[in-house]
N, C-alpha and C positions, 0 to 999 in steps of 0.2 A: 504494500500500500504506500502511496505517495501523498503526503499532506503538503499543500501549498498555501501560503498566506500572501497577502498583497498581490494577488494575481487576478487578472481580468480575463474572462472567457470571451474569445472573439467569435468562435463558431464551433459547432460539433461536426465532425466529418466521419466518414466510414472507418477511418483509421483510429480515431480518438477525438481529442479535444485540442483545438488551436487556441493558445493562450498568449497573453502578454504579461510579463512579470518585471516591469521596469522600463526604463528608457530604451526603446528600440530592441528589446529582448523578447522576440516572438518565436515560439516553437510549438510543435505538435507533441502531445503526450499520447502515446499509444495506449488505448484502453478499450475494453468491451463493456465496462461498467463504470459509471461516474456517480459519486455521491456529493451533493452540494450542501454546504452549510454556511449560510450567510449570517453575519451579525446583524442585529436589529437595534433600533433606537426608538424610544417612546415618541409618538407624535401627539403632543398634548397642547398644541396652540389654542384650540377651541376650549379645552378644559381649563387652561390657565386664564383665559379671558372671562369665563364664567366665574371662576374662583375669585377673581379680582372685583367682581360686581355683585356678588351675593354673599350673605352672611354664613350660610351653612352649605358647604360643598365638600365632598370627598372625591378625590381623583383616585380611581382604582384601576386594576387590570393593567394592560399594556400601556395605557395613557400615563400611569404612574411609574411603573418600572417593568421592563420586559422580563417575563418569567414564565411560570408554568400556568396552565389553564386552571389547575386546582386552586392556586393562589388567587386568581381573578374571581373565581366562583365564590370562594370563601369571603373575599373582600366585599363582593356584591351582596352576599347574604347579610353580613354584619352591618353594612351601610343601610340596607333596607330595614333591618331589624331596629336600628337606632332611630328610625323615623317614628 
């Protein structure tokens, strides 16, 4: 298995994956199976706007911090229960 970071996928080919990993460093990685894992960041612009304008707001789930679905469900339950 090969793990690559800071790499951009340019295309998938019959031979594998054509990638760019820095300034002018493009090459094909031969593969028949590719597993992608992308980092994520919270997108909470709307939630922050609401938070700034209302007295009681809880930002939960991926808008608060990227994590597991179980955490988001639990946060949603306790936020609803608090009402």
